[in-house]
C-alpha positions as a printed Julia matrix, in Angstrom:
449×3 Matrix{Float64}:
   8.8   -4.25   23.53
   6.02  -2.73   21.5
   4.58  -5.38   19.19
   4.73  -4.72   15.45
   1.73  -3.95   13.33
  -0.35  -7.03   12.75
   0.02  -8.24    9.15
  -3.68  -8.93    8.84
  -4.65  -5.38    9.73
  -6.2   -3.04    7.22
  -3.54  -0.53    8.23
  -1.49   0.43    5.2
   1.24   2.98    4.67
   0.27   6.29    6.28
  -3.09   4.91    7.29
  -4.57   4.62    3.82
  -7.67   2.49    3.48
  -9.26   0.83    0.49
 -12.43   1.83   -1.33
 -13.91  -1.61   -0.58
 -14.79  -0.31    2.88
 -16.75   2.68    1.61
 -20.46   2.41    2.51
 -21.29   3.39   -1.1
 -19.38   2.81   -4.37
 -16.36   5.01   -5.02
 -17.97   6.49   -8.14
 -20.94   7.64   -6.06
 -18.57   9.21   -3.53
 -16.7   11.09   -6.26
 -19.83  12.37   -8.0
 -21.6   13.09   -4.72
 -18.62  15.03   -3.39
 -18.43  17.18   -6.52
 -22.16  17.84   -6.45
 -22.14  18.61   -2.73
 -19.52  21.27   -3.31
 -21.34  22.7    -6.34
 -24.72  22.84   -4.61
 -23.24  24.37   -1.47
 -21.61  27.08   -3.6
 -24.9   27.82   -5.34
 -26.68  28.12   -2.0
 -24.16  30.42   -0.32
 -23.73  32.5    -3.48
 -27.36  33.6    -3.36
 -28.03  33.44    0.4
 -24.74  34.95    1.59
 -24.63  38.46    0.15
 -22.47  40.37    2.68
 -19.11  39.44    4.27
 -19.49  37.87    7.72
 -15.92  37.2     8.76
 -12.67  39.06    9.12
 -13.74  41.31   12.01
 -11.01  41.95   14.58
 -13.55  42.13   17.43
 -15.26  38.81   16.6
 -15.41  36.2    19.34
 -16.5   35.69   22.93
 -14.03  36.53   25.67
 -13.33  33.6    27.98
 -13.05  34.01   31.79
  -9.95  35.89   32.9
  -8.51  32.82   34.63
  -8.14  31.14   31.23
  -5.83  33.9    29.99
  -4.01  33.95   33.31
  -3.38  30.22   33.16
  -2.26  30.28   29.53
   0.13  33.16   30.18
   1.41  31.89   33.53
   5.18  31.65   33.22
   5.31  28.55   35.41
   2.74  26.73   33.28
   4.53  27.71   30.1
   7.88  26.86   31.63
   6.76  23.38   32.63
   5.34  22.66   29.16
   8.46  23.98   27.44
  10.62  21.98   29.83
   8.71  18.78   29.05
   9.21  19.44   25.32
  12.95  19.95   25.83
  13.18  16.78   27.95
  11.34  14.78   25.29
  13.69  16.19   22.66
  16.69  15.08   24.72
  15.13  11.63   25.1
  14.7   11.37   21.33
  18.28  12.55   20.8
  19.28   9.55   22.88
  17.1    7.37   20.65
  19.01   8.74   17.64
  22.01   6.79   18.89
  20.02   3.63   19.5
  19.74   0.61   17.19
  18.36   1.2    13.69
  15.41  -1.17   14.11
  11.64  -0.96   13.71
  11.35  -0.53   17.48
  13.36   2.71   17.57
  10.88   5.52   18.4
  12.69   8.35   16.56
  11.25   7.82   13.03
   7.75   7.39   14.46
   8.09  10.53   16.57
   9.39  12.4    13.52
   6.89  11.27   10.89
   3.81  10.61   13.05
   3.81  12.47   16.36
   5.45  15.62   14.96
   4.21  15.79   11.38
   0.64  14.64   12.05
   0.23  15.38   15.75
   1.42  18.99   15.47
  -1.34  20.21   13.1
  -3.99  18.33   15.09
  -2.85  19.94   18.34
  -2.55  23.34   16.65
  -6.03  23.09   15.12
  -7.42  22.36   18.58
  -5.46  24.8    20.74
  -3.58  27.3    18.56
   0.04  27.75   17.39
   1.52  25.44   20.04
   4.95  25.1    18.39
   5.9   28.54   19.69
   5.7   27.01   23.17
   6.94  23.5    22.4
   9.86  24.3    20.08
  13.03  23.25   21.93
  15.18  25.61   19.85
  12.94  28.57   20.65
  13.06  27.66   24.35
  16.87  27.56   24.29
  17.05  30.88   22.42
  14.71  32.53   24.9
  16.85  31.34   27.79
  20.0   32.66   26.11
  18.36  36.0    25.38
  17.15  36.27   28.95
  20.67  35.73   30.22
  22.67  37.73   27.67
  20.23  40.13   26.05
  20.04  41.02   22.32
  23.81  41.1    21.87
  23.77  37.3    21.36
  20.24  36.54   20.09
  18.75  38.8    17.45
  21.65  40.7    15.97
  19.66  41.73   12.89
  16.06  42.33   11.89
  14.42  39.52    9.97
  14.06  40.69    6.33
  10.41  41.01    5.39
  11.16  39.94    1.82
  12.06  36.46    3.14
   8.56  35.98    4.54
   7.77  32.27    4.74
  10.23  31.25    2.02
  12.77  29.65    4.44
   9.91  27.67    6.01
   8.74  26.6     2.53
  12.23  25.26    1.81
  12.23  23.41    5.14
   8.8   21.91    4.52
   9.84  20.75    1.07
  12.96  19.19    2.59
  10.75  17.26    4.99
   8.29  15.96    2.39
  11.17  15.13    0.04
  12.8   13.05    2.77
   9.54  11.24    3.45
   8.3   10.73   -0.1
  11.27  10.84   -2.5
  14.5   10.04   -0.66
  16.03   6.56   -1.07
  15.62   5.42    2.56
  13.28   7.74    4.49
  12.66   5.4     7.41
  16.31   4.75    8.25
  17.58   6.18   11.49
  20.56   7.8     9.76
  18.33   9.73    7.31
  16.15  11.13   10.09
  19.22  11.88   12.2
  20.92  13.9     9.42
  17.73  15.84    8.64
  17.15  16.75   12.28
  20.78  17.76   12.75
  20.54  20.14    9.78
  17.24  21.5    11.09
  18.63  22.14   14.58
  21.76  23.87   13.27
  19.89  26.07   10.76
  17.16  27.02   13.23
  19.61  27.75   16.02
  21.98  29.82   13.85
  19.07  31.67   12.23
  17.64  32.4    15.66
  20.96  33.78   16.89
  21.2   36.09   13.86
  17.56  37.15   13.45
  16.12  36.49   16.9
  12.86  34.81   17.81
  11.25  36.12   14.62
  13.26  33.46   12.79
  11.58  30.77   14.91
   8.17  32.14   13.91
   8.49  32.76   10.16
  11.42  30.59    9.04
  10.99  27.45   11.15
   9.0   24.99    8.98
   7.23  23.45   11.97
   6.31  26.87   13.38
   4.73  27.89   10.08
   3.02  24.5     9.79
   1.58  25.05   13.29
   0.51  28.58   12.4
  -1.35  27.38    9.31
  -3.22  24.68   11.24
  -3.98  27.04   14.13
  -6.24  29.1    11.86
  -8.84  26.36   12.35
  -8.64  26.58   16.14
 -11.74  27.76   18.03
  -9.44  29.74   20.35
  -7.58  32.97   19.62
  -6.6   36.25   21.24
  -8.25  39.62   20.86
  -6.45  42.93   20.46
  -6.12  43.18   24.25
  -4.36  39.81   24.43
  -7.26  38.01   26.13
  -8.12  34.44   25.09
 -11.4   34.28   23.19
 -13.54  31.6    21.58
 -14.69  32.28   18.05
 -15.56  30.66   14.77
 -12.52  29.28   12.92
 -13.87  31.12    9.88
 -12.87  34.36   11.59
  -9.45  32.99   12.48
  -8.83  31.92    8.88
  -8.76  35.55    7.76
  -5.82  36.22   10.11
  -3.48  33.94    8.17
  -0.33  36.01    7.52
  -0.05  37.15    3.89
   3.7   37.03    3.39
   6.07  36.12    0.56
   5.87  32.33    0.29
   2.42  31.86    1.88
   0.85  30.3    -1.22
   3.95  28.13   -1.75
   3.74  26.77    1.81
   0.12  25.73    1.31
   0.89  24.26   -2.11
   3.69  22.16   -0.59
   1.42  20.87    2.18
  -1.47  19.99   -0.14
   0.58  18.84   -3.13
   2.85  16.57   -1.08
  -0.1   14.89    0.64
  -1.74  14.3    -2.74
   1.52  12.88   -4.1
   1.75  10.57   -1.08
  -1.61   9.1    -2.1
  -0.63   8.96   -5.77
   2.7    7.26   -5.06
   0.83   4.35   -3.45
  -0.98   3.57   -6.72
   0.46   0.35   -8.25
   0.63   1.9   -11.72
   3.03   4.59  -10.51
   5.1    2.13   -8.52
   5.41  -0.19  -11.5
   6.31   2.7   -13.8
   9.1    3.92  -11.49
  10.41   0.38  -10.97
  10.44  -0.3   -14.7
  12.37   2.84  -15.63
  14.68   2.77  -12.61
  15.66  -0.84  -13.32
  17.11  -1.19   -9.85
  18.82   2.21   -9.81
  18.16   4.05   -6.56
  19.22   7.36   -8.09
  16.72   7.15  -10.97
  13.91   6.13   -8.6
  14.73   9.11   -6.39
  14.75  11.47   -9.37
  11.4   10.13  -10.56
   9.82  10.55   -7.14
  11.29  14.03   -6.8
   9.91  15.0   -10.2
   6.48  13.63   -9.29
   6.49  15.51   -6.0
   7.44  18.77   -7.74
   4.73  18.28  -10.36
   2.01  17.85   -7.72
   3.17  20.88   -5.75
   3.5   22.92   -8.93
   0.02  21.97  -10.15
  -1.57  23.04   -6.86
   0.34  26.33   -6.84
  -0.38  27.11  -10.5
  -4.08  26.23  -10.43
  -4.76  28.17   -7.23
  -2.72  31.17   -8.39
  -4.55  31.22  -11.72
  -8.0   30.75  -10.16
  -7.44  33.55   -7.65
  -6.39  36.0   -10.37
  -9.09  35.05  -12.9
 -11.47  37.9   -12.12
 -12.38  41.03  -13.98
 -12.81  44.61  -12.88
  -9.9   44.8   -10.41
  -6.81  46.95  -10.43
  -3.49  45.31  -11.38
  -2.11  45.74   -7.85
  -5.09  43.96   -6.3
  -4.97  41.21   -8.93
  -1.33  40.62   -8.07
  -2.15  40.33   -4.37
  -5.29  38.18   -4.73
  -3.57  34.76   -4.46
  -2.13  35.74   -1.07
  -5.36  37.37    0.1
  -7.32  34.24   -0.87
  -4.74  31.77    0.43
  -6.55  31.26    3.74
  -9.34  29.45    1.86
  -6.85  26.64    1.18
  -6.18  26.02    4.88
  -9.33  23.9     5.58
  -8.64  21.89    2.42
  -5.02  21.27    3.43
  -5.82  20.26    7.0
  -8.87  18.22    5.97
  -6.83  16.21    3.48
  -3.97  15.75    5.94
  -6.43  14.47    8.55
  -8.07  12.14    6.04
  -4.71  10.83    4.88
  -2.82  10.5     8.15
  -5.37  10.22   10.99
  -5.21   6.45   11.12
  -1.44   6.61   11.21
  -1.56   9.08   14.12
  -3.98   6.98   16.14
  -2.35   3.59   15.63
   1.29   4.12   14.73
   1.31   6.98   17.21
   0.5    4.51   19.96
   3.36   2.27   18.86
   5.75   5.22   18.94
   4.69   6.34   22.41
   5.08   2.83   23.79
   8.48   2.46   22.13
   9.66   5.54   24.04
   9.92   3.29   27.08
  13.08   1.69   25.65
  14.69   4.08   23.11
  18.09   2.35   23.13
  16.8   -1.22   22.89
  18.3   -2.27   26.21
  15.22  -3.76   27.8
  14.18  -0.63   29.71
  10.58  -0.18   30.78
  10.28   3.55   31.51
   6.87   4.46   32.96
   5.89   0.82   32.32
   5.22   1.71   28.67
   6.57  -1.62   27.46
   3.81  -3.43   29.35
   1.1   -1.73   27.3
  -0.11  -2.69   23.84
  -1.53  -0.51   21.06
  -5.21  -0.69   20.23
  -5.88  -0.76   16.49
  -9.3    0.78   16.81
  -9.45   2.32   13.34
  -8.24  -0.82   11.59
 -10.86  -2.82   13.47
 -13.62  -0.5    12.18
 -12.62   0.18    8.56
 -16.04   1.42    7.41
 -16.11   4.07   10.12
 -12.51   4.99    9.29
 -13.06   5.56    5.58
 -16.31   7.43    6.28
 -14.34   9.77    8.54
 -11.8   10.28    5.76
 -14.51  11.26    3.29
 -16.02  13.61    5.88
 -12.66  15.3     6.47
 -12.08  15.85    2.75
 -15.59  17.14    2.03
 -15.75  19.18    5.24
 -12.45  20.85    4.47
 -13.54  21.72    0.95
 -16.91  23.07    2.09
 -15.18  25.36    4.58
 -12.74  26.37    1.86
 -15.6   27.32   -0.49
 -17.27  29.35    2.26
 -14.0   31.13    3.11
 -13.32  31.91   -0.56
 -16.86  33.24   -1.02
 -16.63  35.5     2.03
 -13.23  36.79    0.91
 -14.61  37.53   -2.54
 -17.38  39.63   -1.01
 -14.76  41.66    0.86
 -12.22  42.01   -1.94
 -13.95  42.04   -5.32
 -16.07  44.73   -6.98
 -19.79  44.12   -6.48
 -20.56  43.26  -10.1
 -17.74  40.68  -10.17
 -18.28  39.1    -6.76
 -20.14  36.1    -8.18
 -18.47  35.6   -11.55
 -15.07  36.14   -9.98
 -15.56  33.02   -7.85
 -16.44  30.63  -10.65
 -12.85  29.7   -11.55
 -12.0   29.15   -7.87
 -15.13  27.03   -7.49
 -14.19  24.82  -10.44
 -10.67  24.49   -9.05
 -11.96  23.37   -5.66
 -14.33  20.84   -7.25
 -11.33  19.39   -9.11
  -9.36  19.28   -5.85
 -12.24  17.42   -4.19
 -12.67  14.92   -7.02
  -8.95  14.19   -7.35
  -8.41  14.16   -3.6
 -11.07  11.51   -3.03
  -9.88   9.48   -6.01
  -6.25   9.52   -4.88
  -7.28   8.67   -1.33
  -9.33   5.62   -2.31
  -9.02   4.98   -6.03
  -5.52   3.5    -5.89
């Protein structure tokens, strides 16, 4: 069987590392990060006077065989089939023993939640191809036509709100529920997800699996950092992720989705701080219900703070019409994507690399019966990031700062496209201050606890 995590490792919950491994003091990192963001804003504000991104024709077309391979129905069918087979294998694991060796929780919290945005940021919105529910719905529609799948049009007013609810349900299960790692908790959540996604797909068609499926929307958000995209002719192109960021759908619920992703990750860091743990334990006094309510309240506060501060910063500009001011938070929302993905990578990368290995190896015996499928049980995980903690924490700082620098650049470019000329600079100041605060608090929560 896959050996457990070594107790002497630096690996902590969700791959968090301590500030003692930073190459410079934490205070220097916090101040340096804030100054780096401020200086970079000052430079681009005066050197970057015209919008550079957001052009539909931007990018370099790749050779035709790339598009042919990506669109080949046999290639797509094989990949979708592998995803369905893996899903069936994990369904079998759901009925296995509720032990640390069961691969289902690891596949759910690590491979899916962390691996999906990484894969999407590299290749594009891969969940559209890998979603087992979408694959099943496509097969049903191919056999029966629209009379079974897609009875109604998906209401535009729903936008990404169903996905926002699903994402909150996931982060609540992970961060606030009484027993998130138990097999029964994961099993119930996945059962609800499968039923809702399947029924929604039957009623509203494949559009439901694009805009209402929380994992599809999560994949779409991360894919806006991918170097690959499609042009108007459907050909695969390579282009700067800064151009792809501007294609983030502006729908009802877009800002809420990003606030949930960023706020929940920040709360995950905050909830590991001993002061918070002691406070919850003291007031709960052994009551699971009170502890759950406290964690739920904390999670909602973090999400609400992100949503409120970004919404306020985006609207705090003069000289614009009321209709544009109302739409600005959605039109600026893409600038949050690098910050969200950068913080997720900083927070969970170590978990993906090391606990992800444990999960993959545990897939060799999902029912705990001594199986050794594909000889996985003979292999052992390599704790490469725990063995090099200084490199690991340096990477985490780089992800946070890199994400925020890209976010500042995206917000600046959007301001040049959207705001009146005389307010293009002053209109960004509130957003700049907000992002500096995000950087400072993000680094502190990541290492200060």
